[in-house]
N, C-alpha and C positions, 0 to 999 in steps of 0.2 A: 608316782612310784618310776613310770617309763620314762614319763616326760622328764625327771631330773637325772635319769641316769643319761637320756640322750645328751640333756645339755653338758653333764662330767665330760661325756665321752669326746665329744666337739670343741671342748676346752683344749682336752688330753692331746684330742687331732693337731690343736692349732700348735700346739706348745711343742709338739713333737715333729710337724711341720718348719717351724721356725730353726728349730734346733739343728736340723737339718741340711736346710739353705745357708745358715754362717757357716757350719764347718765345711759345706762345700766350697763356697766362698774365700774360707783361710786357707784350705788344702786344695784347690784346685789344679796346682801341679805339682801333685804328689799323688802317684799311684799304693794304695793302701793295699792290703793282703785279701781284703773285701772286693774290692772295687773290682770293676772288666776295663778291661783297654780297649781302648779306641778303634784296632785293627778287629777284623774278624773273618773266621777263614774263609781260603777263597778270594780273598784280598791280594793281587799282584800289581807289580809293576814289572816294565822295562828299564834296565839302566845298561849304558855305553859306557867301556870305559877304552879311552883312545889317548896317542902318544902327541896327538896337535887338537885342540876345537878350531872353530870358524876365525879366522881373523880380523877383530873390527879395529884393528889401528889403520894409519893415513897408509896408503900404498904408497912403496918403497919405487923409485925409477929403472933401478937396476934388478927388479923381482920380473921374470915372465909370468904372468903369474895366467897361462894357460898353458905353461908346460907338466907335467906328470911329478907328482910328489910324493915324499915318502909317508904315505898316511897306513895306519895301523888301526884297527875298531874290531872290537871284541864287547859282543852286548849278550848278557844273560837276561832270563825273565825268571822273576821272583815271584814264588807264589805262598800264602800262608796254608799250612799244613796242619798246622794243630797251634792252640792256644789258650792258655787257661789264664790265671791269676797270675800266676808267678811264669810261667816259661812261654816259649814262643819257640817253636821250630817252621822252619825255612826251607824251601824247596828252589835250588837256583839251577836251570838248564840253558845249556847253550841258545841264543836266538840265533847268534852271527858272527861269525868270523870273517873277515873284510881284511887284503892284502895290496897295497899298490905301493910299488917303488919308483924312486925318479926316471930308472929307465926303463919306464911301463911296464914290468911284471905284474902279474894282477893275478889275486882270487877272492871269489867271493864265494864263500857258504851255502847262499840264499842259491845258486847256481852251481852247485856240487855234483849234480848229476848230469849236470853238461860237460863236465871235465874228463879231459883225457885220459888224467889219472884218477883212477877211482880209489876211495878211502874204505877201508874194511868197517870200520867205526862212524856208525849212525851219531850224528851230534848230540842227537835228542835223547840219546842214550846215555849219555853221561850226567849223571844229578847230585849237586853237591847238598846233604842233606845237614842244615844249620841249627845248631840249639842254642837259645841266646835265654841268657834269665835275666829278667825285667827288674834287677837288684845292681845292676851294673860288674856282676860275674863272668869272667872270660869265656869266649865264644867258643862251642866246641863244634866240631865238625867229626860227622858220623860212621861217614864214608869208609867201611873198614877196607873197601876194596879198591880205594885211591891211593896209590901210591907215590912216593916225591919224584919217582923217577917215570911215572907215566905220563906220556905225552898225545895231542890230537897233533896227528901229522897232515899236510897238505901239500900241495905242489903249485907254486904261485908258476905262468904261464905266459911265453912272449912268443906272437906269430908273426912275420913277416911276409909279405908275398910283394915279390917282382912281377908285376902281367908282362911287362916287354921281355923278359928272358926267360916268361912263364916257368916260374920256379916260387919254391915256399919256402920258409926257415921257418921252426918253431922251437920252441926249446922250453924245459919244464927245471923249476930248482925248486929243493924241497925245504920245506921249512915245517916249523911246528909250535905247538901251542901248549907248552908247560903246565900241568895241571896244578901243581904248586904252586905257581904263579897266582893259577888263578882264585884258590885258595885264599893266598895274600890280597887281592887284589876286593873279594868278598870279605873281606874281614876288614880291611882300612875304609868301606863303605859302611860298614855293619858299627865301628868303634866311633864315625861321625852322627850317625842315626842314634846310638845308645847313647850320646851327649844329651840329647832331649827324651832319654826315656821312652825311646821308640814312638812318639807320639806322631799324628800326623798335624800337619802337612809335612812329608816326605822330606831331605833335605833332599835339595833338586841336582846343585853340582857344586865341584869341589877339585880340590888339587891331590892328586894321590903320586906314590912314586913305586912303580914295581915293574922291574924289567921295562919294556920300550913304553910302558903305560904312565902317562905324567894326570890325565884330565878325566874327571866321570860327570855325567849328564843325565836324568832322569827324559827316556826318548817315550812314554805310556805309561799309565797306570790308572787305574779304576778309584785312585786313591790320590788328594789334592796333593800338590807338590807348592814348595816355598815357591809364591808369584817374584817374577824377576822382568817385569814388564808391567809399569801404569800408564792409564791415558785417561788426565785430566779434563773436565770438559768445566768451561766454564757458561752453566746456563742460562740464558735472560728469562726474563717471569712469562713472557709469551709461549716460550717451549717446553715450560716445566707440565711435567706427564705424559709429553710425547717420550715413546719408544726407543732406546740406543742398541743399536745393532752391531755387532763385529763380525765379519768374514771374512772366510780363505777368499782370496780372489787370483784374476792374471791379470796381466798389463793392459792387455785388450782385450777388454769383455765384450762379446755377443749377449744377443738376448737370451737366445736360449742355453746361455752356460748358467747354470744350476749352483750358486755358490754354499759353502759350506758355511754356515751360523757356529759361532764357538763362542758367543757371548750374546747377553740380552739385559737390560734393567730398564725401568721408568727413569726417567729426568725429573730429577727434585731439583727447588733451589738452587743457589748458588752453583758450586764443586761438587761435581760429581767423578766420583772414583772408578774409573773400572781398570782393576787387576788380574793378570793371569801370567800363566808359564808359559816360556818360548824355550823350546832347545836349543833353535837355530834362528836366524834372518829372517821374516816370512812378509809377503806384500800382504800386505787386511785393507779393508774395506771398512770406515764407519758409516751404518746408516742412521742418521739421526730424521725423524721427519722424514719430509720432503727432499731432503740432501743428505748426498752423499760426498765420501771424501776416501780418494786410495792413500795409504800411505807404507813408510818401510818399518816394520816393529823389529827391533832391537833388542834380544837380552840387556839386562841392566840399564834400560834407557827409560825416562819419565819425558811422555809426550804429552803436548799441552795445546787444546783447543778451544781457540776464544772463539764461541758463536756471537753473531751478531744479527739481529733479527732482521735488521734491514740491508745485510748484504750479504749476496749468493756469492761472494767470492772466497772460499774456504783457505786455499792455498798459502795463501798471506799471514793466516791464522795460526798456524802449524809452526809449533819451538821445538826441539826437540836436542837431545846430544850430537846428534848424528843430523845435524840440519845438511848438511852437502846432499844427505842420501835423499832427503824428500825435496829439495830442490832440482835435481837429477831428475826424481821422477815425477815432478810436476812439469819438467819441460818436456819429459819425453809424452807425456798426456795432451797436452797444448800444443805441441809440436813431432805428432806422430810421424817416424823418419821410415820403421817398419814395422808398420800395422796390416801391409797389405804381403800379395804371395812374391811378388817384385814389383820394384819402385817403379813407376812411374816414368815413362817415355822406354822404359827397358822393352816394354814389348812392339815398338814398332824397329827394334835392330833385327836385322837377319842375317848377320853376317858372327860368326862364332869368334875372330880374334876381335870386333867391336865390342861384342857385348861382354867378354871377357875384361876389355880395356875398361869399357861404364863400369862393371860390379867392382874391379878395383878401386876405382879412381872413386866411387859410390862409398866403397867400406873405409875409406882412410878420410875420406869428409865426416863419419858418422866416428869412429873412433878419433878422429881429433878433436870433435863436439865433447865426446866422454871425457877426453884427455886435461881440456878444459877444466873440467869441473876434478880431477884427480885427486888433487893435496886437499880435495875438501871431504872427499869420500870416504864410507868404510872400504877397507882392502877386500872385503868379502865380497860387498856390493859392487865394487869396481867389476870384480872377478869375472859374476856372473853375467853382469851385461857387454863385457867383453867377450865374453862366451856366445854371448846372445846376438852379437852382431855378427860372430865370425858364424856358426850356424843358421842365421838368416843368410847369408851370401852365398854358404855354400847350396843351399836352396835352393836359394833364386837360378842358381846356373844350370844344376840337373833338369829344375822344372820348363825351364827354359828350354832346352834340349827336347824334352818329352811333349811341350802342348807344337812343337814343331817337329813331331815325332822323326828327331835325329836321334840316333845313337848318341849316347855319352863317351865320346871319344877320352880315355883316361888322360893321355899323353897330354892333349889340350888344356883340359879345363882343371888341370893338377895347375896350371898357369894362376887360378888362382888363388891369393893369399893365406884363404879361407882355410883352407885342407889341411897347412901344415901347424893349425893350431887346434884341431880339435880329435877327441877321441872318444868315438861314441861308444866305443865297448864298454867303457866305463866312466864317462862323465857324468852318469846318470846320480852319480853319489855324492854331486855337488848339489843337487835338488835338493829342496827341503824333505824330510820324514814323510811328509802326507799325501795325500795323491799325487800324482805323477801329473795329473789336467791342471791342477792347482800352481802345478810349483812353477819357478821363477828361473833362471828364462825360460820362455812359452817355446821357445823358435827351437830349441832341443827337440823336446817331444815331437812338435809339429817337424822338423826334419827326419826324424823315425818314422814318425806316423805316415807323412805322403808323400817322402818324395825317396829315399834311399837308404838301405841298410848296410854302406858298406862305407867305408873312408878311405876318400883319395890322397894320401899322403905319400910326399914323394915317397917314401919307402912302400908306399902300396900294402897297410895295416888295412887287416879285413874282419868286419864285424861277424860274418857268416862263415859257417862250419866249413862250406866250398868255396874256396879262394878264387877261383875265377867266375862264381857266380856274379852272372849282367844283371840287367834291367828286366828280363823277357817273361819273367814270373809276376810283374809286380802285380799285375793287374789281375791276378786271378785268385780270386778268395776263397783259395784252399787252405783250410785249415793242417788238412795232412802234410802237403807241400813244404809248407810253412815251418812245419813241427822239423820235419827233417833237415833243410836246407839253413835254417837261420839258428844262431847260438845265444846265450847270456840274455840279458835287459834287453836288446833289441827282436829278440824270438818273442819272447812274453808279452810286451806290448803291442807286438801284430798279432799275436794270437787274439791278446783282451779285445784289440777294435776289432777284429773278426767275430766273436763272438756274441760283443757288445751290440756291432753291427745287426747280425740275425738277432737278435734279442727283440731290437728295436723295430725292424723291418717286418719279421716272421714271429716272433712272438717266443713261447718257452718251449712248444712241442717241435719247432724245428732247430733250436738252438742247444737244447737240453744234451747232447750225447757230446757235443764240443765243450761246454759250459763243466759238463761231472771230469770231462780230461783235464781240462784247466785247471781245476782244483785239484785234481791228485797229485799233477804234476807242479805245479807254480809253488814256491814259496816266498814269493817277496811281498811282503805287507800290505804294501801300497796298493799294489797290482790288484793284490785278492780282496784288498776293502771294498777297492773301486767298484769290480766285478759285482761283486756279493750283492750292495747296496743297490744296483741298480738292476740286479735280477729281481731281489725284492719290488723293488718299486715294480718293475713289469708286470709281476704278479697282479698286484693289485688291478693292473688297467686290462686283465687278459678276457676273452671272449666270455660274456655271462656275467659281470660284475656291472652294479647298476649305475649312470649315468648320475643319480641321485646322490648319489654316497658323495659327489668331489665338491668342493668348493667353488663351482665352474662358474665365469662371469657372462656366457654366452647364451646359457640356460634361467637365468634371470631378467633376458631379455625379454618386451613385449612382444617381439615376432615370433617367438620360440614357444611353440603350444603344444606341450606334452601329451597333452591328452586325446590328440586328436587321430588317434587308432593307425596309425601311419607309419611305415619302416621309413626312418630319414639316412639322409648319406649327408654325412657332416666335411666340407673342404673349406678349410685351412685358410684364406686366400695368399697366394705369395705371388712372382711375378711367373706369366703365363702366356705365351702365342697365342695370337689369335685360333691357328691352325691347334695348340693342343687343349684350346677349350672346347672346340669345334669337335674333336676327336671325345674329348671326355663326353662331351654331351650326347653324342653319337653312344655310345658304350653304355650309359646308363638308359637311354632309351630305350638302346637292344635287352637289355635287361628285364627292365619293366616290361615291356610289350610281351615279353615268351613268361615270363611268372605270373602276369594278369593276377598283379594285388590284388583282392578283395579290396581293400579303401585305398590302393593306390599307392603313392609313393610322392619322397618330400626330399628337394634337393636344399637342403643349408650352405650358404655362402658366409664365413665368418671372417670376416676385414677389418683391419684397423682404419677406424677414420682419420687418426692425426697424419699416418703415409700413404696408406692404399689410394684412395681416390685423388691425393697431389699427384701420384707418378705411375701410376697404371690405371686402365680400364676393368673395372672390377665387374661388367655385365658381361653374363655369359650368354650364348643364343639361348632361344626362348623353345622349351620343345613342349609338345602336347599328349607325353605320356606322363608327366609328371610337372610338379611345380616347384617353382623355384624364390627361397626366400632368404633376404641379404638382411645377414645381422651386423650392423658396424659396432664395435665397441669402439672407447674414447681413448683410453688411456691403452699406450703401445705394451706400458709394463702387463696389465690386464691381460691385454692380446695373447701377449706372450708367455705368461702362467697357466691361460687355456693349452696353447701348445705346448708347453712343457709336462703337461698332466698326461697327454696322450701320447707324449714322445713322437711326434710324425714329424715330416717334412712338408715343403709344399709339391703339390700334387697328388699326395696321398689321401684317400678316404675312410673315413671310417664310419661303418655301417650301423645303426642302432636300431633297435627292435619296437615294435608298439608300444612296451611295456619298458622303455628307456633303459635296454640293457645292452650293452655294448656286442655287437654280433664280430667284426673285424673291426680291425684298425689302418689295414695297411691294403686297403683293395685299391684297383687303378678302375674299377668302374664294370671292364668287362666282366670279372670275374662274381659280380653280384649274382648273376643269373645261377650260380654253383652255390655261392655262401648262404642265402638265404633258406633254400632249399635244406642244404645240412643244418641249418638252424631249426626251421621249422620241425623238419623229421627229428632231434634230439627231444624239442621241448615235446613232441606229443608221444614217446613212450611213455605206454600205459605203466603207471603205478605198479599195478601186479605184476610186469615183467619179475621185477629183484626178488617178486616172493615168490614167484614159481619157479626161478632159478634156485633159491635156498630152496625149495622141498625137494626138487633134484637132487640136489646137489645131497641134501639127506639124503634121500633113499640108494643112493649110490654107495654112501658109505656103511650106511646100514646092510648095504646088499655085499661087499666086499668086504667089509669089515673081518669076519670068520674066516674068510678065503688070505686075508692079506698075514692073520696069526700063524696062520698054517702053513704057509709056506714060507712065512719067517722061522719056523721052529726047524721045519727040513733043511733050509737051507743055510740053518746061522755055522754049521762046521765050514761049509765050501767057502762061506762067506769069508769069514777069518785067513782063508788059504788065499782068495780072491785079493784083498783088500793087501797084500804083501805086496802081492803081485804087481796089484795096481798102483801103489807108491812108487815103484819104482819104474814104471811104466809112465806117468805122471812127472818125476823129477827128469823121465828121461827126455819125455814131450817138452818139458820147460826148457833143458838145455839145448836143443834143437832151437825151439824157438827164439831162443837167445841169438843164437849163431844167425837163424834168417833175419834176425832185427839188426845186426849188425849187417849183414852182407846188404840187404837193400841200400841206406844209406851210402857203404861203400863204392856200390853199385853206380848209383845216382851222382856222386859225386866226381866220379871218372868221366862219366859222361855228360856233366854240364859242363867238365874241361874243357871234353872235344870242342862243345858248341861254343865258348868261348874262344878258345884256341884260332878258331873260324873269323870269327865277331872282329878278332883284333889282328889279323893280318885281311881284314877287306873283303870275307868272302861271303857276304850276307845272302848271296843266292840259296850257296850251299848250306849258311847255317840256320835258313828256314828251312831248306829241304829235311836236313837234320833235326831240325827243331819235330817236323811234323813227324818224322818216321820214328823220334823219341817217343812223342806221346804213345803212338801206337804200341811199341813195346813198352810204355810204363803201362797202359791198359793190362798185355799180358801177363806182365809182372804181378801185379796187385792183383788180378785173376786169379796167379796161380799159386800166393803167398798163405792163403789157409786150407790149400789141398794137399794131402800129404802126399798121391801119387800123381801126374799126370802123361798123356799117352806121349810116345816118343816122339808122333808125329808133332806133336805143339813142344817140346823142347826144342827139335830141328828147326821150326819155326822160327820160335824166338831167336836161335842162335844165329838163323840165316840172316835174319834182321838187324840181327846187332853189328854180323860182322860188315852189312853191307852199308850200316851206320859209319862202321869205322875207317868204311874206306874213303869217305869223302874227307875224312885228314889224314889218312897215313895211306901211301902206295902200296897194295901187296893184291894177292890174286886169293883163292879158296875153294877148298873144292869138298862137298858133301859125298859122299857114299857110302849108299846101304845095299848091301848085300840082299841075293833072291829071296835069302832062306828066314828076313826078318820082314815082318808087317808092324810097320810104323803105327798103326791105327790100332791096333788089340796088344802091343806090348806097353808095358805100364813104368814108369821109373818116376822118383821122388824129382821132386821141381826144381828147375834150375840146378840142375845136380852136374851136367856138363858145363853151362855157362859161364862159372867163372873159372875152368882151365881154358878154356877159349880165351877168354878174358884177355888170361894171364898168359897166353902165349902171343895176343897183339901186344897189348903194355911192355911184358919183358922181355919179347922175344923180337919180334919185328918193329916196332917204336924206334928203339936204340940201332938198329940196320938202317931202316929208313927202306926195304922193300923186303918182300920174300914172298913166300905161300904158305899157307894154313891147309893141313888136311886132316878132315874128320870119317872117319871110315867106322861103318857098323855092322858087326857081323854075329854070326852065332858058334855057339864052339858046346855043342851038346847040350846043355841045358843052362849053359852061361851066356848072356849077351856079352860081346867083347866091345868095347867101346873106344877108342883110339884117336888122340888128338895130337896133330904132330906141328911142326915149324921147323924151317931152316934157320931162323933167328940167330940169335948170340949165343944160345944155348944155358946150362944151369953156371950162374955163379958161384964156384967150389967156397968164396968167403961166406955166402949167406948160407945161415942156417937153418936146418929144415928139408925136405925133400924140393920145394919150388922159391921163386922169388919174390911173389906176390901176397897183400893180407889176404887175397881172393881165394889164394891156394891154401893158408893156413888156416881158414874155416871151412873150407869146400871139405880138408884131411877129417879135422873134427867132426863133420859134420857126418863122413859117410862111416868115422867108427861107430856115433852114436846109433845112425839109422841100422847100422849092421845088430847091434844090439835090440834095438827096438822090435825089427823085423823078425828077428831072429833068422838072420842070412848071414852069409861070408862072403863081402864085398873087398874087393881085393885091389888096391892100388899101387901102380907102378908108376915111377916117372926115371927117364933115363936121359942121358946127357948123349945124344946121337954121336959125337967126335967120339964119344969112348966104343959104343956099340956098332953103329953103320960108318963109321970114320968121315963124317959130313957134321956140319953147325947144326944144331939144333935141340929142340928139345923136343920127347913124345912123353906122353902120358897115357897109358894104359889103366882101363877099368872094369871091372869082370863083377857082373851084377847077376847072381843068379835070379831067375828069369820062372821057374820050375819048381 
């Protein structure tokens, strides 16, 4: 009976299954009330609306493709908030607002916190909540708080700097995004999506007509988007089963470059179709077995590759709708003209005039070659290659100056035509939206990263917040200095590289603080994604990671003995002078001898058999203190795979423990003496140590638990009162910190301007002296920046040093007089309280006049400290508002008011025009500080 029922049930099950399959086939494109939609909660995509997409038509001779263009971008991130079988709710948030005009006015909300005009509204706080019925009913916006008149206001700005005249002009222009237009944009896209019942793949691009915006495209998504690019590969029988991979890459690739894989599949017989979605034109690489080919991937193109098993020449097998782009790329790869820091022969030139002429002629040759392909290229590709040539040329001249330790004479290097055609502040927007290091052209990134952060155009447009900033600080890898001085994309590219370098050379512990600051302040996704991915990769190879967990090639070599019980010091061989080798062996010998290791130490040299033995001597001097083992890797690619795993440069050592764990991966040999004992000490910590700590902690908690409860009950009433007082105090402290954070960059700005002034007038010796003194002054400023109070003596030292600095560029005298009843060592005042008034006297009083005297008098009047700063300069300008002429004065006045409230004192500030009070020119500032 049971058997019969089982058979009957099985038949019924088969019938039902067949019925379901037929129903699914019949109604596959219809969503019934009982079907689950393809979307799920948490799915997301980023969509961009713009007034123009990249131009893939043929270039026009009359257009200057390197001039600023009128470009608007508005990006929104959409997330599926709720979904059911009938309704779909989507949340749209602002991702980016970008605005560039033909006259160079610019705004990017990714760098909004860098702008002069701050917006009271955070873009991320504006959310458009949309409800859509899966039955094609009208789209509803649920935002009751957003009206048709609401706008997001912002200010585009332009900045021009004339270094010859030591002047800067900047202007801001009010703009706005009308939020009702944003609703129209969202509605327009959703109507396109609604036509396919909100199924995926997403509509990837299309037309729209709302205000200034005419096009849309998907930038990123965790959902598939409609494919707009296809590679068709004709596979011969001998290559069936090989893996076909597509990577994002660079024009000139180096072995240490790690390309991002975006597609992979196994080859089948006949024609293979590799389809994907591209937001814009990109440089990709196809790897098929042992063969590679780079190509330009353009939206709405179908590219065909005909592989011939007997022919390694692949470029002749490419067929594309944008054939000219592919042919020019092939030309660049076969005959690279700008893959070096500067062209061949330039290093022999020693005259500035000669090198300028040489570079201009070389640049014109490159442009002539590019123009010979012009009418076969796409306009977008032509623009990027032209930009690349200009940035490479600009890079070359400043690098040439740097190599000869010559100052970059702006009036001279401006004769290089490239500087009239580059705009480093906003040219990054023409790079692909992926990682900057994969971008095309590569020379823009190299220009910003390795050479300079200013563009020296005829009107001297400046990228830096300090318009007179020179190359003095270019070799100081100081995160905080660059954070103050630079602005926008160049700033965050620089900071990213500092953090990456620290991660690579010193590890996470060293880089963590700056890494956290970068994540907190940078909003630009390509740089954020790159640094996060790099951080995650470094985490895998931090000390304690097992060597055996990585697919390393050298540990598979017969010469590698993983079980010999020795500490191993691994070096990936690169070019080293013989004296460098000798010093490295001495360092390791010293450490080995001092450590007296039980099983000794082994020095392992990993080299590439294809190149190293041909070009260099891989042998190291022998040592009686350790054994040297040589491991040759036949494949150059596999050798670099191992190096990339550890992220090491030639000359850096990886120390491996006897149990094959990483001790450090950035040793110089000498520090092995400290590194290994620290590792041994950490490994020998007794297991019960943590338990003892837990027991002690538990006892302490039990002991003080009751006391804590009693104390809480007693203090509960006082706590309420203190909480209110604390809130007021914290608010005051935050306001003070905000003012200090504005004062310090302002102070640095003016000091750097003084250095630039000396450099531009050829006073190199004075500039060097100024810079040395400025470093001392910076130390004093930074050391006092976190102190509420400093001694009067320290404040006067800072003022004296500042005035001595200013005397190097302005002719004046000064006098500091402290009365006998004042003890500077015991009296305390808020740090940098007097300095802004002294600075104001120099810049706004003495400098316009060209000479004069500044007097600082400190005296006591009963319980008050009286500080007087007077000058015989031009005096107060009545047309100016407030008591003083300078920004420093305004900061100081506000700070005095807050300090009076916080310290519960009555500081008094009086600013007088001496022409009124004393009958002579000048200004007198008197500050009265209660001290008892």
